[in-house]
Residue, then its C-alpha position, 0 to 999 in steps of 0.5 A: m702527849r696522849k697516845e693513839y688507840e685502836t678499838v678492836i671489837g667482836l660480836e656474839v649475836h643471839v637470834e631467836l629462830a622463827t619456829k612455831t615450837k621450841i628447839f627440844c619440845a613441842c611448846p609454842t615459841k610465841f612472844g608474850g602470853a601469861p608467865n609459864a604458860h608455854t612450858c612442859p617437863v622438857c623446857t622446865g628441866m624436870p627429871g627424866a624429861l628427854p629432848v627431841l631436836n626440832k628439824q626446822v631449827v637445823e634448817y634455819a641454822l644451815a640457811v643462815g650459815l650458807a647466807v653468811n658464806c660459812q662452811v658446814n660441819q656435816c656431822c655436828k653435835f650438841d654439848r652441855k654448858n654447865y652453870f647455875y642461874p635461877d632462869n636455867p632450870q636444868n643447871y646446864q644449857i644445851s649448846q654447841l662448842y666442839l662441832p658447831i653446825c657452821y664455821d669460817g664465813f664472812v659478811e661484807i659491809n660498806t664502810e667509809g673506806g669502802s667494802k670490808k669483810i667481817g669474819i664469822h668464826e662460827v654459827h651454832m645452835e642452842e636453847d634460850a634460858g628463861k627470864l627473871i622478873h624483879d619486883e619494884q621493891g627489890e625484895r624478890s625475883l620471879v622466873d618466867f620459863n616461857r622463853s626457856g628452850v626457845p631456839l637460838i643461833e649464836i653468830v660469833s664474829e672475828p674481832d674484825m670491827r674497829s668502830a661503832q659504825e662498822v658494828i652497826a653496819y655489820l648488825e644491819k647486814l646480818r639482820m637484813t639477811i636473816q629477815y630475808l631468809g625468814a629465819s627470824d623477825c630480828r626484833l631487837q625490842e622484843g629480844s629476838m636479836r641480841a648482841d654481846i660486845n667484846l671490846s678491847v683497845r690497844e695502842a695504834g700499830a700494836k699487834e697484840m690484843g688488849t684485855r677485852t670486856e664483854m657487854k651483854n644483851l644490848n637490844s637497840f642499835k643506838a644503845i650499842g653505839r653508845a655502849i661501844e663509845g662509852e666502854r672504849q673511852r673507859q678503857i682508854d682512861i684506865l690505860e692513860s692513868g697507868g692502870k690495867v683493864v680487867q677481863e670481865t662481863r659488864r652491863w651497859d646502863d643506857h640511861q646513865g651512859i656507863s658500863i657497870a661490872m657484873r662478874s669476872k669473865e668466864d672461859a670455856h673450861d669454867y663451864r665444864y662442856f661435855p657432849d650431851p648424852d641425850l642427843p645424837p650427832v646431827e648428820i647433814r647429807d649432801d641432798w639435804l644441804e642442797r635442798i636448803r640451798q635451792a630453797r633460799p628465797e629472793m635476797r635483797e640484791e636480787k630483789r633490788r635488780r628486779y624492782q628496777e627491771e620489772f617495775g621500772l623503779p629508779q635505783y634509789d627507790a629500789e635501794i630504799l624499798t629493799s633495805w627492809k624486808k617488811i617494806a619490800d613485802v608491803f610494796e609488792e603486795t600493794t603493787a599487786i593490788c593497784g598496779r601502780p609501783k611508783e605511786v606505792s614507792n612514793w607513799l612508802m618512801v616519803e610519808g611512811m619513812r617520815l612517820l617512822k622517823e618522827k616517832d623513832m619507830d622500827v620498820e618492823g612495827l609497820d602494821f597496816s594492810p596493803e589493801n588499804l594503801a592500795a585503796l588510798i592510791r585509787l581514791v587519789e587517782k580517781n580524784v575522789i580526794n586530793r593529795t593534801v587530804a590523802k596525806a592526812v588519811f595515810e596517817e590514819i592508815f599508818w597508825s590505825d589501819v583504817n579503811p580509807e573509803t569508809y574514813v573519807e565518807e564518814h569525815g566528809l573529805k571528798v573533793v568539792n568540784d561544785i564550781d558555783a560553790l567554789a566561786r562563791v567562796i572565792e568571791k568572799i575571800i577576794a572581798e576580804n583581802p583587798q590588799s592582795v587584789r591590789d598587789f595582784k594588779k601591780g603584777k605580784k603573782k604571789a598575791a594570787g597564791f595567797l588567795v588560793g591558799q585562803t580558799m583551800r583553808a576555807m574549804e578545809g583542803k577538800a577542793e582541787p588546788g588546780l581548779v581553785n587556782q583557775l577560778v581565782k585567776e578568772q575572778l581576779s581578771l574580771l576586777 
């Protein structure tokens, strides 16, 4: 009889902070750029170069720590994590082990069984490494140090999650919180949010933990879900066959749907941590901490309530719009321009979400201007275009951020309200469809709808449906 197993999961989430410069030097943190263009002696580990801590990094770390209900070490310090790797120019990473900036917090998530608290062991600051680029022939590797020294926070959870669904809920809550704080854009596809999964399995009801493995730097929620299910099953298969799970670091290959061993898992002592001699302890006074608390922006729950009270939106609309800060920002800016909150909500929730889903696109990829969406809403409101045309124009705004007024003018999409012209088209449609006329006279109301549809097609969607419907019925009544 096959045993029942429980999955135990903890996460280490690395988040690149939204500072303009790196953690210990003045090099820019902007994503992209020519290889090694954003570097200096400090972030490339040149002898004698000394680090200077970026104050904004500390403030972002504190803001995130407070938002996830952490305690604060008001005297924290940096340590050196010693290891050799080609993209690590100093042969050590500046991080925090002994006194991290924040500790002992939690994030509350919604699960099928109700609300659940996921413990936060700590939040600490550290610097990122560079990036290795391997050529297609596999003969050499090149190093780009643009990312070296980019500021990170690492959020280490307790092993409180039991399924891929709980992990995704935790990550979504974490990402939303950090985005609302403005501490990071958390774009997984660009690597500004990366998750390492520590996973073990044990017999259901057992108290002792199983042997865990770590899967590194997964950068999409779908890949994370598949990796958890795949590694869980791999470990169960090993135990069922009488084997033992080895503690190691593994890489998830999402194309093959398997995890691959990379190296044996190191413990903290393998890195020979010691206090960084070039960086003094960071003292966080009460008044500084209070300023961080007071500067906290409007968070999701506050915004959701305000949308219902200030804009009169239904609870469902407010829930959807505030689920992503990017959507909330577009909604507010567009509403401020056109003053039609429900219309803005409808366009974003229906057409916007449809297009995102069709292209399997992340919300952070939205790049159209609120001014153009507001202009589209005004065109519909003034009956310059009908809603059928407006949907097509919205797609152009969504993908290319076109000016809707210019686009409508250049493509001749304005509503045709010339009654004589419409009457001539309808007369022709009726003449071409005698069976529909006979059906209408027999009381089949759908026949009129067919003739309306044919007229709209002939007018390329540019006629007003209500007017066409009225004129069709008038002409049919005369036959």
